[in-house]
Structures are given as C-alpha cells and as structure tokens.
C-alpha positions as CSV (number, residue, x, y, z in Angstrom):
1,M,1.3,109.6,45.9
2,K,2.5,106.8,48.2
3,K,4.8,109.3,50.0
4,C,1.9,111.7,50.6
5,A,-0.3,108.9,51.8
6,G,2.4,107.8,54.2
7,V,2.8,111.3,55.6
8,F,-0.9,111.7,56.0
9,F,-1.2,108.4,57.9
10,L,1.8,109.3,60.2
11,G,0.3,112.7,60.9
12,A,-3.1,111.2,61.8
13,F,-1.3,108.6,64.1
14,L,0.7,111.3,65.8
15,S,-2.2,113.6,66.3
16,G,-3.9,110.9,68.5
17,C,-7.1,108.9,68.5
18,A,-10.7,110.1,69.0
19,S,-13.2,108.9,71.6
20,Q,-16.9,109.7,71.6
21,S,-19.2,110.6,74.5
22,V,-22.9,110.4,73.9
23,Q,-25.7,112.0,75.9
24,T,-29.3,111.4,75.1
25,E,-32.6,112.6,76.5
26,L,-36.3,112.1,75.7
27,A,-38.7,114.8,74.7
28,A,-42.4,114.8,73.7
29,V,-43.5,114.9,70.1
30,D,-46.6,117.1,69.8
31,D,-48.8,115.9,67.0
32,G,-51.9,117.8,67.9
33,G,-53.7,114.9,69.4
34,S,-51.9,114.9,72.7
35,Q,-51.2,117.4,75.4
36,S,-47.7,117.3,77.0
37,Y,-46.4,118.4,80.3
38,Y,-43.5,117.7,82.6
39,A,-43.6,116.4,86.2
40,S,-40.5,115.7,88.3
41,G,-38.3,114.6,85.5
42,W,-41.1,112.7,83.7
43,I,-42.5,113.7,80.3
44,V,-46.3,113.1,80.2
45,Q,-48.5,112.9,77.2
46,S,-52.3,113.0,77.8
47,Q,-55.2,112.1,75.6
48,K,-58.9,112.0,76.5
49,D,-62.3,111.3,74.9
50,E,-65.7,110.6,76.1
51,G,-64.8,107.2,77.5
52,H,-61.2,107.4,78.7
53,L,-58.5,109.6,79.9
54,V,-55.2,108.0,79.0
55,E,-51.8,109.3,80.0
56,L,-48.3,107.9,79.3
57,A,-45.1,109.1,80.9
58,V,-41.5,108.4,80.2
59,H,-38.5,109.5,82.2
60,E,-36.6,112.4,80.6
61,A,-33.1,111.0,81.4
62,K,-32.1,108.0,79.3
63,Q,-28.7,106.5,78.3
64,P,-28.0,105.1,74.8
65,W,-29.2,101.5,74.4
66,E,-30.9,101.7,77.8
67,E,-34.4,100.3,78.2
68,V,-37.4,102.7,78.4
69,T,-39.3,102.9,81.7
70,A,-42.8,104.2,81.3
71,V,-46.0,104.7,83.4
72,L,-49.5,104.3,82.1
73,Y,-52.4,106.2,83.8
74,L,-56.0,105.4,82.9
75,E,-59.3,106.8,84.0
76,N,-62.4,104.9,82.9
77,R,-65.1,107.4,82.2
78,S,-67.3,104.9,80.3
79,D,-70.1,102.7,81.5
80,E,-68.3,99.4,80.8
81,P,-65.4,97.7,82.7
82,L,-62.0,97.9,80.9
83,T,-59.2,95.3,81.0
84,V,-55.7,96.5,80.4
85,S,-52.4,94.5,80.3
86,I,-48.9,94.7,78.9
87,N,-50.2,92.9,75.8
88,D,-52.3,96.0,75.0
89,I,-49.2,98.2,74.6
90,T,-46.7,98.2,71.8
91,L,-43.5,100.2,71.4
92,Q,-41.8,101.0,68.1
93,Q,-38.4,102.7,67.9
94,D,-38.0,104.1,64.4
95,E,-38.5,101.0,62.1
96,R,-37.9,98.5,64.9
97,L,-40.5,96.9,67.3
98,V,-39.2,96.8,70.9
99,S,-40.5,94.1,73.2
100,L,-42.0,95.1,76.5
101,R,-41.2,93.0,79.6
102,S,-44.0,91.5,81.6
103,Y,-44.3,91.2,85.3
104,G,-43.9,87.5,85.1
105,E,-40.7,87.8,83.0
106,L,-39.0,90.1,85.5
107,E,-40.1,88.0,88.4
108,Q,-38.7,84.9,86.8
109,Q,-35.5,86.7,86.0
110,Y,-34.9,87.7,89.6
111,I,-35.8,84.2,90.9
112,S,-33.5,82.5,88.3
113,Q,-30.6,84.8,89.2
114,A,-31.0,84.1,92.9
115,Q,-31.1,80.3,92.2
116,S,-28.0,80.4,90.2
117,R,-26.1,82.3,92.9
118,R,-27.3,79.9,95.6
119,T,-26.1,77.0,93.5
120,A,-22.7,78.6,93.1
121,I,-22.4,79.2,96.8
122,A,-23.5,75.6,97.6
123,L,-21.0,74.1,95.2
124,G,-18.2,76.3,96.5
125,A,-18.9,75.4,100.1
126,L,-19.0,71.7,99.2
127,A,-15.6,71.9,97.5
128,Q,-14.1,73.7,100.5
129,T,-15.7,71.2,102.9
130,L,-14.2,68.3,101.1
131,S,-10.8,70.0,101.1
132,A,-11.0,70.7,104.8
133,S,-11.9,67.1,105.6
134,Q,-8.8,65.7,103.9
135,P,-5.9,64.6,106.2
136,A,-2.7,66.7,106.1
137,T,0.2,65.1,104.4
138,T,3.9,65.5,105.2
139,S,6.6,64.2,102.8
140,S,10.2,63.6,103.6
141,Y,13.1,62.6,101.3
142,G,16.4,61.0,102.1
143,S,19.5,59.3,100.6
144,G,22.3,57.1,101.7
145,T,25.4,55.3,100.5
146,A,26.3,51.7,101.1
147,Y,29.8,50.3,100.8
148,G,30.7,46.7,100.1
149,P,33.0,44.3,98.3
150,G,31.2,44.9,95.1
151,G,31.5,48.7,95.2
152,T,29.4,51.6,96.3
153,V,25.6,51.8,96.1
154,N,23.6,55.0,96.4
155,H,20.1,54.8,97.9
156,Y,17.2,57.4,97.5
157,G,13.9,57.2,99.1
158,S,10.8,59.2,100.3
159,S,8.1,58.7,102.9
160,T,4.7,60.3,103.3
161,T,3.0,60.8,106.7
162,Y,-0.8,61.4,107.0
163,S,-2.1,63.2,110.0
164,R,-5.6,64.4,111.0
165,D,-6.7,67.2,113.4
166,P,-10.4,66.6,114.0
167,A,-10.8,69.9,116.0
168,A,-9.2,72.0,113.3
169,S,-11.2,70.2,110.5
170,A,-14.5,70.8,112.4
171,A,-13.7,74.4,113.0
172,A,-12.8,75.0,109.3
173,Q,-16.0,73.2,108.2
174,A,-18.1,75.3,110.6
175,Q,-16.6,78.5,109.2
176,I,-17.3,77.4,105.6
177,Q,-20.9,76.6,106.5
178,S,-21.3,79.9,108.3
179,S,-20.0,81.8,105.3
180,A,-22.3,79.9,103.0
181,Q,-25.3,80.6,105.1
182,S,-24.5,84.3,105.3
183,G,-24.1,84.4,101.5
184,I,-27.5,82.6,101.0
185,A,-29.2,85.0,103.4
186,N,-27.8,88.0,101.5
187,I,-29.2,86.5,98.2
188,R,-32.6,85.9,99.8
189,S,-32.7,89.4,101.1
190,E,-31.7,90.8,97.6
191,L,-34.3,88.7,96.0
192,Q,-37.0,90.0,98.3
193,R,-35.9,93.6,97.5
194,N,-36.1,92.9,93.8
195,L,-39.5,91.4,94.1
196,N,-40.7,94.3,96.2
197,S,-39.5,96.7,93.5
198,L,-42.1,95.1,91.2
199,E,-44.8,96.6,93.2
200,G,-46.9,98.8,91.0
201,Y,-45.7,97.1,87.8
202,L,-48.3,96.7,85.1
203,Q,-50.3,93.5,85.4
204,T,-53.6,92.4,83.9
205,T,-56.2,94.6,85.6
206,T,-59.9,95.4,85.2
207,V,-60.7,99.0,85.6
208,F,-64.4,99.5,86.4
209,P,-66.4,102.6,85.4
210,G,-65.4,105.6,87.5
211,Q,-62.1,104.0,88.6
212,T,-58.5,104.9,87.8
213,F,-55.5,102.8,87.3
214,M,-51.7,103.4,87.1
215,G,-48.9,101.0,86.4
216,R,-45.4,101.2,85.2
217,F,-43.6,99.0,82.7
218,Q,-40.3,98.5,81.0
219,S,-39.0,97.7,77.6
220,E,-36.1,95.6,76.4
221,M,-32.9,97.3,75.5
222,T,-33.2,99.9,72.8
223,V,-30.9,100.6,69.8
224,F,-28.5,103.5,69.3
225,D,-27.1,103.8,65.8
226,Q,-25.6,107.3,65.8
227,R,-28.8,109.0,64.7
228,P,-29.2,112.6,66.0
229,E,-32.9,111.7,66.7
230,S,-34.7,108.5,67.3
231,F,-38.5,108.3,67.6
232,Y,-40.4,106.1,70.0
233,T,-44.1,105.5,69.5
234,F,-46.3,103.8,72.1
235,T,-49.6,102.5,71.0
236,V,-52.2,101.6,73.7
237,E,-55.2,99.5,72.7
238,L,-58.2,99.9,75.0
239,G,-61.2,98.0,73.7
240,E,-62.0,99.4,70.3
241,E,-60.0,102.6,70.9
242,S,-56.3,103.2,70.1
243,Y,-54.1,105.9,71.5
244,E,-50.6,106.8,70.3
245,F,-47.9,108.6,72.3
246,A,-44.8,109.8,70.5
247,F,-41.4,110.8,72.0
248,V,-38.1,111.7,70.5
249,E,-34.7,110.7,71.8
250,K,-32.2,113.5,71.0
251,A,-28.5,112.6,70.9
252,S,-25.6,114.9,71.6
253,I,-22.4,113.3,70.3
254,E,-19.1,114.9,71.4
255,T,-15.7,113.7,69.9
256,D,-12.7,114.1,72.2
257,Q,-9.3,114.0,70.5
258,R,-6.5,112.5,72.6
259,K,-2.9,113.1,71.6
260,L,-0.6,110.1,71.7
261,F,2.6,112.2,71.5
C-alpha cells in the first residue's frame, strides 16, 4: 500500500499543479414582485405602487470579492415628502450582511490617503535637505617608519578634511523642494479628482411630491467562497414601505492544469 501511495503521489507531482480562474457576473432574480430590464451593462429591477416608483440597478460585470456598485432611482408619487439616505438601504449576501459605504466615509478615506502621502513626501524632502546641507568629508590615510638607536617604529595615521560648497548645496536643496512641491501638487490634483468622482453619490435627500431622485452607492468588499451562485438582496425602506431587490452572482470556475515536467 505504501508503494502504491508513493507512485500515486509521484504521478500527481509530475503531472503538474492546477490553477483556477474565476469569472462572475450578476443577473436579476425575478420573484414576481419586480420587473427587470437591462440598460448599457446595468441590470435594473423596478417596483411601483400608488406612492412610489423605486428602481435599483447593479452593474452586470463583477469580479469575485469586489464591492457592489448600485444606483437607486426614486419617484415620489405620494402627497408627502420622502427622505432617503444610505441608512435606509441594507444589503445581504447569502447569510452575511454587507455594509454600505456612506459619502462621508469615502470622502474621509480620500482625504486621509492624501494627507498620508503629503506627510511622506514632506518627511522625505526634510531628510534629503538635511543630507544636502552637510559638509563633504575627505579622509586620507598614511604611514611612516622612524629609525633610531632604540630600533624601528612604524607610524599610522589618518586625517579628515571638511569642505562646503554653498552654491551646490543651495542648488540641491532647491531641486529637492521643487520635487516635493510637484509631488504635493499631484496629490492635491488626485484628491480633487477623487472628490469630484463622488458627485451623484447617495446622500441624505428629501424628495418632495412629484419629484424624482437618483443616487449611486457602493458596498464594502463581498465574499467569494467557491459557490456556483451567491444571492444579493437589497432592502430599501421608504417610510412605512419596504422594497426588496434580488440579484444572483453566477460563478464560472475553470481549472488549468500546468505540467511541471
């Protein structure tokens, strides 16, 4: 039995190792209460009653573990104003509750990232400036032999010379400061682009009778545990009414066998 086991192991080793590639995509789950349609790569589910028309859309393309990006559309057909926020929406993936990211959280994330990068550039520039301001050192070594009545004496010694080139030091420090200012300008520009990308993100909004509202939002990272299907359920609470939108993430798992010999 041991010999057979050894032959099996050797055969498996020689045959190679396997790697997996996973492709996932989202599709609508029709439960009879929603109407579904596709629009430019987005899957839209729609529900309506006397007071509201509510639609929720998710992007069809999705990578495993990737966050879910969704868009909420609301038409207030009632006689009362309606307030909607990220706190009125929940997302559940199978048995797990997935948190949704608020506008404030994303804004603070972008600002914190920019501050950290600015601090790193400032500290790096300070270290380079201190180094450039130090005088240059030159060391020399020598030896000699002295002869006298008492015999021969060998002498060893070294000397260090310090020199400073103010013009070269100033030029180096100017270059360091210029590079630092350029880096900070790039960080500031990227921060502004990130903040601009939040335009249209779901924030607390009051939708008055006869008005419509649309806002997008994003979840935290999702989970992929090798299931062929994973179900996502969005629940939107609007006043006393509740609306559920269900989607399924279908996975296609391919195993590639790579031979070692």
